[in-house]
All heavy atoms as atom14 arrays in JSON, in Angstrom:
{
  "sequence": "MSPEHGARRSRVILVEPALTQLAKLTANETHRLDRAIVAISVNPALGTEVPGTLLRD",
  "atom14_mask": [
    [1, 1, 1, 1, 1, 1, 1, 1, 0, 0, 0, 0, 0, 0],
    [1, 1, 1, 1, 1, 1, 0, 0, 0, 0, 0, 0, 0, 0],
    [1, 1, 1, 1, 1, 1, 1, 0, 0, 0, 0, 0, 0, 0],
    [1, 1, 1, 1, 1, 1, 1, 1, 1, 0, 0, 0, 0, 0],
    [1, 1, 1, 1, 1, 1, 1, 1, 1, 1, 0, 0, 0, 0],
    [1, 1, 1, 1, 0, 0, 0, 0, 0, 0, 0, 0, 0, 0],
    [1, 1, 1, 1, 1, 0, 0, 0, 0, 0, 0, 0, 0, 0],
    [1, 1, 1, 1, 1, 1, 1, 1, 1, 1, 1, 0, 0, 0],
    [1, 1, 1, 1, 1, 1, 1, 1, 1, 1, 1, 0, 0, 0],
    [1, 1, 1, 1, 1, 1, 0, 0, 0, 0, 0, 0, 0, 0],
    [1, 1, 1, 1, 1, 1, 1, 1, 1, 1, 1, 0, 0, 0],
    [1, 1, 1, 1, 1, 1, 1, 0, 0, 0, 0, 0, 0, 0],
    [1, 1, 1, 1, 1, 1, 1, 1, 0, 0, 0, 0, 0, 0],
    [1, 1, 1, 1, 1, 1, 1, 1, 0, 0, 0, 0, 0, 0],
    [1, 1, 1, 1, 1, 1, 1, 0, 0, 0, 0, 0, 0, 0],
    [1, 1, 1, 1, 1, 1, 1, 1, 1, 0, 0, 0, 0, 0],
    [1, 1, 1, 1, 1, 1, 1, 0, 0, 0, 0, 0, 0, 0],
    [1, 1, 1, 1, 1, 0, 0, 0, 0, 0, 0, 0, 0, 0],
    [1, 1, 1, 1, 1, 1, 1, 1, 0, 0, 0, 0, 0, 0],
    [1, 1, 1, 1, 1, 1, 1, 0, 0, 0, 0, 0, 0, 0],
    [1, 1, 1, 1, 1, 1, 1, 1, 1, 0, 0, 0, 0, 0],
    [1, 1, 1, 1, 1, 1, 1, 1, 0, 0, 0, 0, 0, 0],
    [1, 1, 1, 1, 1, 0, 0, 0, 0, 0, 0, 0, 0, 0],
    [1, 1, 1, 1, 1, 1, 1, 1, 1, 0, 0, 0, 0, 0],
    [1, 1, 1, 1, 1, 1, 1, 1, 0, 0, 0, 0, 0, 0],
    [1, 1, 1, 1, 1, 1, 1, 0, 0, 0, 0, 0, 0, 0],
    [1, 1, 1, 1, 1, 0, 0, 0, 0, 0, 0, 0, 0, 0],
    [1, 1, 1, 1, 1, 1, 1, 1, 0, 0, 0, 0, 0, 0],
    [1, 1, 1, 1, 1, 1, 1, 1, 1, 0, 0, 0, 0, 0],
    [1, 1, 1, 1, 1, 1, 1, 0, 0, 0, 0, 0, 0, 0],
    [1, 1, 1, 1, 1, 1, 1, 1, 1, 1, 0, 0, 0, 0],
    [1, 1, 1, 1, 1, 1, 1, 1, 1, 1, 1, 0, 0, 0],
    [1, 1, 1, 1, 1, 1, 1, 1, 0, 0, 0, 0, 0, 0],
    [1, 1, 1, 1, 1, 1, 1, 1, 0, 0, 0, 0, 0, 0],
    [1, 1, 1, 1, 1, 1, 1, 1, 1, 1, 1, 0, 0, 0],
    [1, 1, 1, 1, 1, 0, 0, 0, 0, 0, 0, 0, 0, 0],
    [1, 1, 1, 1, 1, 1, 1, 1, 0, 0, 0, 0, 0, 0],
    [1, 1, 1, 1, 1, 1, 1, 0, 0, 0, 0, 0, 0, 0],
    [1, 1, 1, 1, 1, 0, 0, 0, 0, 0, 0, 0, 0, 0],
    [1, 1, 1, 1, 1, 1, 1, 1, 0, 0, 0, 0, 0, 0],
    [1, 1, 1, 1, 1, 1, 0, 0, 0, 0, 0, 0, 0, 0],
    [1, 1, 1, 1, 1, 1, 1, 0, 0, 0, 0, 0, 0, 0],
    [1, 1, 1, 1, 1, 1, 1, 1, 0, 0, 0, 0, 0, 0],
    [1, 1, 1, 1, 1, 1, 1, 0, 0, 0, 0, 0, 0, 0],
    [1, 1, 1, 1, 1, 0, 0, 0, 0, 0, 0, 0, 0, 0],
    [1, 1, 1, 1, 1, 1, 1, 1, 0, 0, 0, 0, 0, 0],
    [1, 1, 1, 1, 0, 0, 0, 0, 0, 0, 0, 0, 0, 0],
    [1, 1, 1, 1, 1, 1, 1, 0, 0, 0, 0, 0, 0, 0],
    [1, 1, 1, 1, 1, 1, 1, 1, 1, 0, 0, 0, 0, 0],
    [1, 1, 1, 1, 1, 1, 1, 0, 0, 0, 0, 0, 0, 0],
    [1, 1, 1, 1, 1, 1, 1, 0, 0, 0, 0, 0, 0, 0],
    [1, 1, 1, 1, 0, 0, 0, 0, 0, 0, 0, 0, 0, 0],
    [1, 1, 1, 1, 1, 1, 1, 0, 0, 0, 0, 0, 0, 0],
    [1, 1, 1, 1, 1, 1, 1, 1, 0, 0, 0, 0, 0, 0],
    [1, 1, 1, 1, 1, 1, 1, 1, 0, 0, 0, 0, 0, 0],
    [1, 1, 1, 1, 1, 1, 1, 1, 1, 1, 1, 0, 0, 0],
    [1, 1, 1, 1, 1, 1, 1, 1, 0, 0, 0, 0, 0, 0]
  ],
  "atom14_positions": [
    [[175.88, -7.14, 32.06], [175.42, -8.42, 31.52], [174.37, -8.92, 32.47], [174.57, -8.99, 33.65], [176.62, -9.29, 31.35], [176.25, -10.61, 30.9], [177.67, -11.79, 30.58], [179.11, -10.86, 30.84], [0.0, 0.0, 0.0], [0.0, 0.0, 0.0], [0.0, 0.0, 0.0], [0.0, 0.0, 0.0], [0.0, 0.0, 0.0], [0.0, 0.0, 0.0]],
    [[173.27, -9.37, 31.88], [172.19, -9.84, 32.8], [172.6, -11.3, 33.33], [173.37, -12.01, 32.68], [170.89, -9.99, 32.0], [170.97, -11.02, 30.96], [0.0, 0.0, 0.0], [0.0, 0.0, 0.0], [0.0, 0.0, 0.0], [0.0, 0.0, 0.0], [0.0, 0.0, 0.0], [0.0, 0.0, 0.0], [0.0, 0.0, 0.0], [0.0, 0.0, 0.0]],
    [[172.06, -11.64, 34.44], [172.44, -12.94, 35.08], [172.02, -14.09, 34.23], [172.64, -15.23, 34.42], [171.58, -12.99, 36.39], [170.96, -11.63, 36.5], [171.14, -10.88, 35.24], [0.0, 0.0, 0.0], [0.0, 0.0, 0.0], [0.0, 0.0, 0.0], [0.0, 0.0, 0.0], [0.0, 0.0, 0.0], [0.0, 0.0, 0.0], [0.0, 0.0, 0.0]],
    [[171.09, -13.98, 33.36], [170.62, -15.18, 32.55], [171.52, -15.43, 31.32], [171.39, -16.4, 30.67], [169.17, -14.93, 32.1], [169.0, -13.74, 31.18], [167.63, -13.09, 31.26], [167.1, -12.96, 32.39], [167.07, -12.81, 30.22], [0.0, 0.0, 0.0], [0.0, 0.0, 0.0], [0.0, 0.0, 0.0], [0.0, 0.0, 0.0], [0.0, 0.0, 0.0]],
    [[172.46, -14.5, 31.05], [173.37, -14.7, 29.95], [174.74, -14.82, 30.33], [175.26, -14.11, 31.3], [173.31, -13.54, 28.93], [171.98, -13.43, 28.29], [171.04, -12.5, 28.7], [171.37, -14.09, 27.24], [169.94, -12.62, 27.9], [170.14, -13.64, 27.08], [0.0, 0.0, 0.0], [0.0, 0.0, 0.0], [0.0, 0.0, 0.0], [0.0, 0.0, 0.0]],
    [[175.51, -15.77, 29.78], [176.95, -15.94, 30.08], [177.83, -14.95, 29.28], [177.22, -14.1, 28.53], [0.0, 0.0, 0.0], [0.0, 0.0, 0.0], [0.0, 0.0, 0.0], [0.0, 0.0, 0.0], [0.0, 0.0, 0.0], [0.0, 0.0, 0.0], [0.0, 0.0, 0.0], [0.0, 0.0, 0.0], [0.0, 0.0, 0.0], [0.0, 0.0, 0.0]],
    [[179.08, -15.01, 29.43], [179.98, -14.14, 28.73], [179.9, -14.49, 27.25], [179.59, -15.6, 26.84], [181.39, -14.34, 29.19], [0.0, 0.0, 0.0], [0.0, 0.0, 0.0], [0.0, 0.0, 0.0], [0.0, 0.0, 0.0], [0.0, 0.0, 0.0], [0.0, 0.0, 0.0], [0.0, 0.0, 0.0], [0.0, 0.0, 0.0], [0.0, 0.0, 0.0]],
    [[180.07, -13.46, 26.38], [180.05, -13.61, 24.94], [181.24, -14.53, 24.53], [182.36, -14.25, 24.96], [180.01, -12.35, 24.29], [179.91, -12.4, 22.82], [179.76, -11.06, 22.13], [179.78, -11.21, 20.75], [179.67, -10.36, 19.84], [179.57, -9.01, 20.31], [179.69, -10.53, 18.56], [0.0, 0.0, 0.0], [0.0, 0.0, 0.0], [0.0, 0.0, 0.0]],
    [[180.96, -15.47, 23.62], [182.03, -16.26, 23.1], [182.69, -15.66, 21.87], [182.12, -14.86, 21.19], [181.54, -17.63, 22.72], [181.13, -18.46, 23.93], [180.76, -19.86, 23.49], [180.58, -20.68, 24.65], [180.68, -22.0, 24.62], [180.85, -22.67, 23.5], [180.47, -22.69, 25.7], [0.0, 0.0, 0.0], [0.0, 0.0, 0.0], [0.0, 0.0, 0.0]],
    [[183.96, -16.11, 21.68], [184.7, -15.6, 20.44], [184.08, -16.28, 19.25], [183.55, -17.38, 19.24], [186.11, -15.97, 20.59], [186.75, -15.32, 21.59], [0.0, 0.0, 0.0], [0.0, 0.0, 0.0], [0.0, 0.0, 0.0], [0.0, 0.0, 0.0], [0.0, 0.0, 0.0], [0.0, 0.0, 0.0], [0.0, 0.0, 0.0], [0.0, 0.0, 0.0]],
    [[184.34, -15.71, 18.07], [183.91, -16.3, 16.89], [185.16, -17.03, 16.32], [186.21, -16.42, 16.14], [183.5, -15.17, 15.84], [182.99, -15.71, 14.54], [182.39, -14.61, 13.76], [182.61, -14.87, 12.42], [182.83, -13.99, 11.41], [182.73, -12.74, 11.77], [183.01, -14.4, 10.23], [0.0, 0.0, 0.0], [0.0, 0.0, 0.0], [0.0, 0.0, 0.0]],
    [[185.0, -18.34, 16.08], [186.13, -19.12, 15.56], [185.93, -19.41, 14.1], [184.83, -19.86, 13.69], [186.21, -20.52, 16.42], [187.38, -21.35, 15.76], [186.4, -20.22, 17.84], [0.0, 0.0, 0.0], [0.0, 0.0, 0.0], [0.0, 0.0, 0.0], [0.0, 0.0, 0.0], [0.0, 0.0, 0.0], [0.0, 0.0, 0.0], [0.0, 0.0, 0.0]],
    [[186.91, -19.06, 13.24], [186.77, -19.27, 11.86], [187.99, -20.17, 11.41], [188.93, -20.3, 12.04], [186.78, -17.92, 11.03], [188.14, -17.2, 11.31], [185.65, -17.08, 11.35], [188.37, -16.06, 10.32], [0.0, 0.0, 0.0], [0.0, 0.0, 0.0], [0.0, 0.0, 0.0], [0.0, 0.0, 0.0], [0.0, 0.0, 0.0], [0.0, 0.0, 0.0]],
    [[187.79, -20.88, 10.29], [188.77, -21.67, 9.75], [189.17, -21.09, 8.4], [188.33, -20.76, 7.58], [188.27, -23.09, 9.6], [187.9, -23.87, 10.84], [187.33, -25.21, 10.48], [189.08, -24.03, 11.74], [0.0, 0.0, 0.0], [0.0, 0.0, 0.0], [0.0, 0.0, 0.0], [0.0, 0.0, 0.0], [0.0, 0.0, 0.0], [0.0, 0.0, 0.0]],
    [[190.46, -21.02, 8.15], [191.01, -20.5, 6.88], [191.13, -21.63, 5.87], [191.09, -22.86, 6.25], [192.27, -19.75, 7.05], [192.06, -18.52, 7.86], [193.35, -20.66, 7.69], [0.0, 0.0, 0.0], [0.0, 0.0, 0.0], [0.0, 0.0, 0.0], [0.0, 0.0, 0.0], [0.0, 0.0, 0.0], [0.0, 0.0, 0.0], [0.0, 0.0, 0.0]],
    [[191.28, -21.38, 4.65], [191.27, -22.4, 3.57], [192.18, -23.59, 3.83], [191.82, -24.7, 3.72], [191.59, -21.75, 2.25], [191.46, -22.71, 1.05], [190.03, -23.27, 0.86], [189.01, -22.54, 1.06], [189.93, -24.43, 0.57], [0.0, 0.0, 0.0], [0.0, 0.0, 0.0], [0.0, 0.0, 0.0], [0.0, 0.0, 0.0], [0.0, 0.0, 0.0]],
    [[193.47, -23.29, 4.22], [194.41, -24.44, 4.51], [193.84, -25.37, 5.62], [194.07, -26.61, 5.52], [195.66, -23.82, 4.94], [195.69, -22.4, 4.29], [194.2, -22.07, 4.31], [0.0, 0.0, 0.0], [0.0, 0.0, 0.0], [0.0, 0.0, 0.0], [0.0, 0.0, 0.0], [0.0, 0.0, 0.0], [0.0, 0.0, 0.0], [0.0, 0.0, 0.0]],
    [[193.17, -24.76, 6.56], [192.58, -25.59, 7.67], [191.52, -26.55, 7.16], [191.32, -27.64, 7.62], [192.09, -24.74, 8.72], [0.0, 0.0, 0.0], [0.0, 0.0, 0.0], [0.0, 0.0, 0.0], [0.0, 0.0, 0.0], [0.0, 0.0, 0.0], [0.0, 0.0, 0.0], [0.0, 0.0, 0.0], [0.0, 0.0, 0.0], [0.0, 0.0, 0.0]],
    [[190.73, -26.02, 6.22], [189.62, -26.86, 5.64], [190.19, -28.09, 4.9], [189.66, -29.2, 5.06], [188.74, -26.04, 4.72], [187.99, -24.87, 5.38], [187.27, -24.04, 4.32], [187.04, -25.39, 6.36], [0.0, 0.0, 0.0], [0.0, 0.0, 0.0], [0.0, 0.0, 0.0], [0.0, 0.0, 0.0], [0.0, 0.0, 0.0], [0.0, 0.0, 0.0]],
    [[191.35, -27.96, 4.26], [191.95, -29.06, 3.61], [192.51, -30.05, 4.61], [192.36, -31.27, 4.44], [193.16, -28.59, 2.67], [192.66, -27.59, 1.81], [193.84, -29.67, 1.98], [0.0, 0.0, 0.0], [0.0, 0.0, 0.0], [0.0, 0.0, 0.0], [0.0, 0.0, 0.0], [0.0, 0.0, 0.0], [0.0, 0.0, 0.0], [0.0, 0.0, 0.0]],
    [[193.08, -29.48, 5.72], [193.59, -30.39, 6.84], [192.46, -31.16, 7.45], [192.65, -32.34, 7.89], [194.34, -29.58, 7.8], [195.63, -29.0, 7.24], [196.27, -28.01, 8.23], [195.63, -27.53, 9.17], [197.55, -27.7, 7.92], [0.0, 0.0, 0.0], [0.0, 0.0, 0.0], [0.0, 0.0, 0.0], [0.0, 0.0, 0.0], [0.0, 0.0, 0.0]],
    [[191.33, -30.53, 7.59], [190.16, -31.18, 8.31], [189.81, -32.53, 7.58], [189.41, -33.48, 8.23], [188.9, -30.28, 8.37], [188.87, -29.25, 9.4], [187.67, -28.31, 9.22], [188.87, -29.87, 10.77], [0.0, 0.0, 0.0], [0.0, 0.0, 0.0], [0.0, 0.0, 0.0], [0.0, 0.0, 0.0], [0.0, 0.0, 0.0], [0.0, 0.0, 0.0]],
    [[189.83, -32.52, 6.27], [189.48, -33.71, 5.49], [190.38, -34.9, 5.85], [189.99, -36.04, 5.62], [189.5, -33.35, 4.03], [0.0, 0.0, 0.0], [0.0, 0.0, 0.0], [0.0, 0.0, 0.0], [0.0, 0.0, 0.0], [0.0, 0.0, 0.0], [0.0, 0.0, 0.0], [0.0, 0.0, 0.0], [0.0, 0.0, 0.0], [0.0, 0.0, 0.0]],
    [[191.54, -34.62, 6.34], [192.54, -35.71, 6.61], [192.5, -36.15, 8.07], [193.29, -37.11, 8.37], [193.92, -35.15, 6.23], [194.08, -34.83, 4.8], [195.46, -34.21, 4.49], [195.5, -33.73, 3.03], [196.8, -33.11, 2.76], [0.0, 0.0, 0.0], [0.0, 0.0, 0.0], [0.0, 0.0, 0.0], [0.0, 0.0, 0.0], [0.0, 0.0, 0.0]],
    [[191.74, -35.57, 8.9], [191.73, -35.94, 10.27], [190.94, -37.29, 10.53], [189.91, -37.59, 9.86], [191.06, -34.88, 11.2], [191.81, -33.54, 11.26], [191.04, -32.54, 12.06], [193.22, -33.65, 11.68], [0.0, 0.0, 0.0], [0.0, 0.0, 0.0], [0.0, 0.0, 0.0], [0.0, 0.0, 0.0], [0.0, 0.0, 0.0], [0.0, 0.0, 0.0]],
    [[191.37, -38.02, 11.52], [190.59, -39.16, 11.98], [189.49, -38.71, 12.92], [189.45, -37.53, 13.31], [191.53, -40.1, 12.81], [191.95, -39.47, 14.01], [192.76, -40.52, 12.05], [0.0, 0.0, 0.0], [0.0, 0.0, 0.0], [0.0, 0.0, 0.0], [0.0, 0.0, 0.0], [0.0, 0.0, 0.0], [0.0, 0.0, 0.0], [0.0, 0.0, 0.0]],
    [[188.63, -39.64, 13.25], [187.39, -39.24, 14.11], [187.96, -38.77, 15.45], [187.45, -37.84, 16.03], [186.57, -40.45, 14.28], [0.0, 0.0, 0.0], [0.0, 0.0, 0.0], [0.0, 0.0, 0.0], [0.0, 0.0, 0.0], [0.0, 0.0, 0.0], [0.0, 0.0, 0.0], [0.0, 0.0, 0.0], [0.0, 0.0, 0.0], [0.0, 0.0, 0.0]],
    [[189.01, -39.47, 16.02], [189.61, -39.05, 17.32], [190.23, -37.66, 17.24], [190.01, -36.84, 18.11], [190.62, -40.08, 17.74], [191.12, -39.77, 19.11], [190.33, -39.5, 20.08], [192.37, -39.97, 19.35], [0.0, 0.0, 0.0], [0.0, 0.0, 0.0], [0.0, 0.0, 0.0], [0.0, 0.0, 0.0], [0.0, 0.0, 0.0], [0.0, 0.0, 0.0]],
    [[190.92, -37.41, 16.12], [191.57, -36.07, 16.02], [190.51, -34.97, 15.81], [190.6, -33.89, 16.37], [192.46, -36.07, 14.77], [193.72, -36.9, 14.96], [194.47, -37.12, 13.71], [193.85, -37.23, 12.57], [195.69, -37.29, 13.75], [0.0, 0.0, 0.0], [0.0, 0.0, 0.0], [0.0, 0.0, 0.0], [0.0, 0.0, 0.0], [0.0, 0.0, 0.0]],
    [[189.4, -35.3, 15.11], [188.33, -34.29, 14.94], [187.65, -34.03, 16.33], [187.33, -32.86, 16.62], [187.23, -34.84, 14.02], [187.9, -35.08, 12.69], [186.12, -33.89, 13.85], [0.0, 0.0, 0.0], [0.0, 0.0, 0.0], [0.0, 0.0, 0.0], [0.0, 0.0, 0.0], [0.0, 0.0, 0.0], [0.0, 0.0, 0.0], [0.0, 0.0, 0.0]],
    [[187.5, -35.02, 17.12], [186.96, -34.83, 18.48], [187.84, -33.92, 19.33], [187.37, -33.05, 19.97], [186.76, -36.18, 19.16], [186.26, -36.08, 20.58], [184.95, -35.73, 20.87], [186.81, -36.33, 21.74], [184.73, -35.72, 22.16], [185.89, -36.1, 22.75], [0.0, 0.0, 0.0], [0.0, 0.0, 0.0], [0.0, 0.0, 0.0], [0.0, 0.0, 0.0]],
    [[189.12, -34.17, 19.26], [190.08, -33.33, 20.04], [190.07, -31.94, 19.49], [190.12, -30.99, 20.31], [191.54, -33.92, 19.97], [191.62, -35.22, 20.78], [192.97, -35.79, 20.87], [194.03, -35.19, 20.05], [194.97, -35.81, 19.4], [194.97, -37.15, 19.41], [195.91, -35.17, 18.66], [0.0, 0.0, 0.0], [0.0, 0.0, 0.0], [0.0, 0.0, 0.0]],
    [[189.91, -31.73, 18.2], [189.92, -30.37, 17.58], [188.62, -29.66, 18.08], [188.66, -28.49, 18.44], [189.95, -30.49, 16.04], [189.81, -29.18, 15.36], [190.94, -28.21, 15.7], [189.78, -29.41, 13.85], [0.0, 0.0, 0.0], [0.0, 0.0, 0.0], [0.0, 0.0, 0.0], [0.0, 0.0, 0.0], [0.0, 0.0, 0.0], [0.0, 0.0, 0.0]],
    [[187.49, -30.38, 18.07], [186.22, -29.75, 18.55], [186.43, -29.23, 19.94], [185.93, -28.14, 20.29], [185.07, -30.79, 18.45], [184.6, -31.06, 17.08], [184.92, -30.25, 16.17], [183.94, -32.13, 16.85], [0.0, 0.0, 0.0], [0.0, 0.0, 0.0], [0.0, 0.0, 0.0], [0.0, 0.0, 0.0], [0.0, 0.0, 0.0], [0.0, 0.0, 0.0]],
    [[187.0, -30.06, 20.82], [187.15, -29.62, 22.23], [188.11, -28.33, 22.29], [187.85, -27.44, 23.07], [187.8, -30.78, 23.09], [186.8, -31.89, 23.26], [187.42, -33.12, 23.96], [188.02, -32.67, 25.2], [187.66, -33.1, 26.39], [186.61, -33.85, 26.49], [188.23, -32.68, 27.48], [0.0, 0.0, 0.0], [0.0, 0.0, 0.0], [0.0, 0.0, 0.0]],
    [[189.09, -28.31, 21.45], [190.05, -27.19, 21.43], [189.27, -25.93, 20.96], [189.54, -24.84, 21.53], [191.27, -27.49, 20.52], [0.0, 0.0, 0.0], [0.0, 0.0, 0.0], [0.0, 0.0, 0.0], [0.0, 0.0, 0.0], [0.0, 0.0, 0.0], [0.0, 0.0, 0.0], [0.0, 0.0, 0.0], [0.0, 0.0, 0.0], [0.0, 0.0, 0.0]],
    [[188.5, -26.07, 19.98], [187.72, -24.9, 19.43], [186.79, -24.35, 20.49], [186.67, -23.11, 20.65], [187.02, -25.28, 18.15], [187.96, -25.49, 16.97], [185.97, -24.3, 17.79], [187.45, -26.07, 15.73], [0.0, 0.0, 0.0], [0.0, 0.0, 0.0], [0.0, 0.0, 0.0], [0.0, 0.0, 0.0], [0.0, 0.0, 0.0], [0.0, 0.0, 0.0]],
    [[186.12, -25.27, 21.23], [185.23, -24.78, 22.31], [186.07, -24.02, 23.35], [185.68, -22.96, 23.76], [184.48, -25.96, 22.99], [183.78, -25.52, 24.23], [183.49, -26.53, 22.03], [0.0, 0.0, 0.0], [0.0, 0.0, 0.0], [0.0, 0.0, 0.0], [0.0, 0.0, 0.0], [0.0, 0.0, 0.0], [0.0, 0.0, 0.0], [0.0, 0.0, 0.0]],
    [[187.21, -24.58, 23.76], [188.06, -23.87, 24.74], [188.53, -22.47, 24.21], [188.52, -21.5, 24.92], [189.37, -24.69, 25.02], [0.0, 0.0, 0.0], [0.0, 0.0, 0.0], [0.0, 0.0, 0.0], [0.0, 0.0, 0.0], [0.0, 0.0, 0.0], [0.0, 0.0, 0.0], [0.0, 0.0, 0.0], [0.0, 0.0, 0.0], [0.0, 0.0, 0.0]],
    [[188.84, -22.41, 22.96], [189.23, -21.12, 22.37], [188.07, -20.15, 22.34], [188.23, -18.95, 22.67], [189.87, -21.31, 20.96], [191.14, -22.08, 21.04], [190.01, -19.98, 20.21], [191.64, -22.58, 19.72], [0.0, 0.0, 0.0], [0.0, 0.0, 0.0], [0.0, 0.0, 0.0], [0.0, 0.0, 0.0], [0.0, 0.0, 0.0], [0.0, 0.0, 0.0]],
    [[186.87, -20.58, 22.03], [185.75, -19.75, 21.92], [185.34, -19.2, 23.32], [184.83, -18.07, 23.4], [184.51, -20.45, 21.29], [183.97, -21.44, 22.25], [0.0, 0.0, 0.0], [0.0, 0.0, 0.0], [0.0, 0.0, 0.0], [0.0, 0.0, 0.0], [0.0, 0.0, 0.0], [0.0, 0.0, 0.0], [0.0, 0.0, 0.0], [0.0, 0.0, 0.0]],
    [[185.59, -19.94, 24.35], [185.33, -19.5, 25.73], [186.37, -18.63, 26.23], [186.13, -17.67, 27.02], [185.12, -20.73, 26.65], [184.92, -20.27, 28.06], [183.85, -21.5, 26.19], [0.0, 0.0, 0.0], [0.0, 0.0, 0.0], [0.0, 0.0, 0.0], [0.0, 0.0, 0.0], [0.0, 0.0, 0.0], [0.0, 0.0, 0.0], [0.0, 0.0, 0.0]],
    [[187.61, -18.81, 25.85], [188.79, -18.08, 26.36], [189.67, -17.56, 25.19], [190.62, -18.18, 24.73], [189.69, -18.92, 27.29], [190.82, -18.15, 27.87], [190.96, -16.92, 27.61], [191.67, -18.78, 28.65], [0.0, 0.0, 0.0], [0.0, 0.0, 0.0], [0.0, 0.0, 0.0], [0.0, 0.0, 0.0], [0.0, 0.0, 0.0], [0.0, 0.0, 0.0]],
    [[189.15, -16.44, 24.64], [189.82, -15.92, 23.34], [191.32, -15.49, 23.57], [191.98, -15.26, 22.65], [188.99, -14.75, 22.97], [188.17, -14.47, 24.13], [188.05, -15.59, 25.05], [0.0, 0.0, 0.0], [0.0, 0.0, 0.0], [0.0, 0.0, 0.0], [0.0, 0.0, 0.0], [0.0, 0.0, 0.0], [0.0, 0.0, 0.0], [0.0, 0.0, 0.0]],
    [[191.74, -15.46, 24.84], [193.17, -15.09, 25.08], [194.13, -16.24, 24.83], [195.36, -16.1, 24.87], [193.31, -14.56, 26.49], [0.0, 0.0, 0.0], [0.0, 0.0, 0.0], [0.0, 0.0, 0.0], [0.0, 0.0, 0.0], [0.0, 0.0, 0.0], [0.0, 0.0, 0.0], [0.0, 0.0, 0.0], [0.0, 0.0, 0.0], [0.0, 0.0, 0.0]],
    [[193.61, -17.46, 24.61], [194.45, -18.54, 24.28], [195.26, -18.34, 23.08], [194.69, -17.79, 22.1], [193.63, -19.91, 24.21], [193.01, -20.46, 25.51], [192.16, -21.63, 25.14], [194.1, -20.81, 26.48], [0.0, 0.0, 0.0], [0.0, 0.0, 0.0], [0.0, 0.0, 0.0], [0.0, 0.0, 0.0], [0.0, 0.0, 0.0], [0.0, 0.0, 0.0]],
    [[196.4, -18.98, 22.96], [197.25, -18.8, 21.74], [197.91, -17.55, 21.68], [198.03, -16.78, 22.63], [0.0, 0.0, 0.0], [0.0, 0.0, 0.0], [0.0, 0.0, 0.0], [0.0, 0.0, 0.0], [0.0, 0.0, 0.0], [0.0, 0.0, 0.0], [0.0, 0.0, 0.0], [0.0, 0.0, 0.0], [0.0, 0.0, 0.0], [0.0, 0.0, 0.0]],
    [[198.47, -17.27, 20.5], [199.22, -16.04, 20.26], [198.62, -15.21, 19.12], [198.1, -15.8, 18.14], [200.75, -16.31, 19.92], [200.75, -17.15, 18.74], [201.41, -17.02, 21.06], [0.0, 0.0, 0.0], [0.0, 0.0, 0.0], [0.0, 0.0, 0.0], [0.0, 0.0, 0.0], [0.0, 0.0, 0.0], [0.0, 0.0, 0.0], [0.0, 0.0, 0.0]],
    [[198.71, -13.9, 19.25], [198.11, -13.06, 18.21], [198.93, -13.11, 16.97], [200.16, -13.26, 16.99], [198.11, -11.6, 18.65], [197.16, -11.36, 19.82], [197.12, -9.87, 20.25], [197.55, -9.03, 19.45], [196.84, -9.62, 21.4], [0.0, 0.0, 0.0], [0.0, 0.0, 0.0], [0.0, 0.0, 0.0], [0.0, 0.0, 0.0], [0.0, 0.0, 0.0]],
    [[198.24, -13.09, 15.79], [198.86, -12.96, 14.44], [198.96, -11.43, 14.29], [197.94, -10.73, 14.12], [198.1, -13.64, 13.39], [198.73, -13.41, 12.04], [197.96, -15.13, 13.74], [0.0, 0.0, 0.0], [0.0, 0.0, 0.0], [0.0, 0.0, 0.0], [0.0, 0.0, 0.0], [0.0, 0.0, 0.0], [0.0, 0.0, 0.0], [0.0, 0.0, 0.0]],
    [[200.2, -10.87, 14.14], [200.37, -9.48, 14.04], [199.54, -8.89, 12.86], [199.56, -9.45, 11.82], [201.85, -9.24, 13.81], [202.46, -10.46, 14.43], [201.5, -11.58, 14.27], [0.0, 0.0, 0.0], [0.0, 0.0, 0.0], [0.0, 0.0, 0.0], [0.0, 0.0, 0.0], [0.0, 0.0, 0.0], [0.0, 0.0, 0.0], [0.0, 0.0, 0.0]],
    [[198.89, -7.77, 13.08], [198.2, -7.08, 12.07], [196.88, -7.61, 11.69], [196.2, -7.2, 10.71], [0.0, 0.0, 0.0], [0.0, 0.0, 0.0], [0.0, 0.0, 0.0], [0.0, 0.0, 0.0], [0.0, 0.0, 0.0], [0.0, 0.0, 0.0], [0.0, 0.0, 0.0], [0.0, 0.0, 0.0], [0.0, 0.0, 0.0], [0.0, 0.0, 0.0]],
    [[196.35, -8.63, 12.42], [195.06, -9.21, 12.12], [194.27, -9.44, 13.4], [194.77, -9.16, 14.55], [195.25, -10.67, 11.55], [195.72, -11.54, 12.48], [196.14, -10.59, 10.33], [0.0, 0.0, 0.0], [0.0, 0.0, 0.0], [0.0, 0.0, 0.0], [0.0, 0.0, 0.0], [0.0, 0.0, 0.0], [0.0, 0.0, 0.0], [0.0, 0.0, 0.0]],
    [[193.05, -9.89, 13.32], [192.29, -10.31, 14.45], [192.49, -11.8, 14.78], [191.83, -12.33, 15.65], [190.8, -9.99, 14.24], [190.43, -8.55, 14.08], [188.93, -8.39, 13.71], [190.83, -7.82, 15.34], [0.0, 0.0, 0.0], [0.0, 0.0, 0.0], [0.0, 0.0, 0.0], [0.0, 0.0, 0.0], [0.0, 0.0, 0.0], [0.0, 0.0, 0.0]],
    [[193.32, -12.5, 14.03], [193.5, -13.89, 14.19], [194.45, -14.29, 15.32], [195.31, -13.45, 15.69], [194.01, -14.53, 12.87], [193.14, -14.25, 11.66], [193.9, -14.82, 10.45], [191.75, -14.85, 11.78], [0.0, 0.0, 0.0], [0.0, 0.0, 0.0], [0.0, 0.0, 0.0], [0.0, 0.0, 0.0], [0.0, 0.0, 0.0], [0.0, 0.0, 0.0]],
    [[194.3, -15.51, 15.79], [195.23, -16.01, 16.82], [195.7, -17.39, 16.34], [194.9, -18.15, 15.75], [194.55, -16.06, 18.16], [194.14, -14.77, 18.68], [193.66, -14.86, 20.11], [194.64, -15.1, 21.11], [195.36, -14.12, 21.62], [195.29, -12.87, 21.26], [196.28, -14.47, 22.57], [0.0, 0.0, 0.0], [0.0, 0.0, 0.0], [0.0, 0.0, 0.0]],
    [[196.91, -17.79, 16.59], [197.44, -19.1, 16.32], [197.23, -19.97, 17.58], [197.35, -19.54, 18.64], [198.89, -19.08, 15.95], [199.14, -18.95, 14.46], [198.2, -19.25, 13.7], [200.28, -18.57, 14.12], [0.0, 0.0, 0.0], [0.0, 0.0, 0.0], [0.0, 0.0, 0.0], [0.0, 0.0, 0.0], [0.0, 0.0, 0.0], [0.0, 0.0, 0.0]]
  ]
}
């Protein structure tokens, strides 16, 4: 990896039930979720693997 590029980030996706839940979040909860998504994208080992998929909880 060249010095000008950082480590590659994970791809974070939201499944259909999550999209429904997003509509119900307050602004503060949305802000906390954004911070969590960034943490997950930087450290893909966070959470637990969903067996048989590329997803993590």
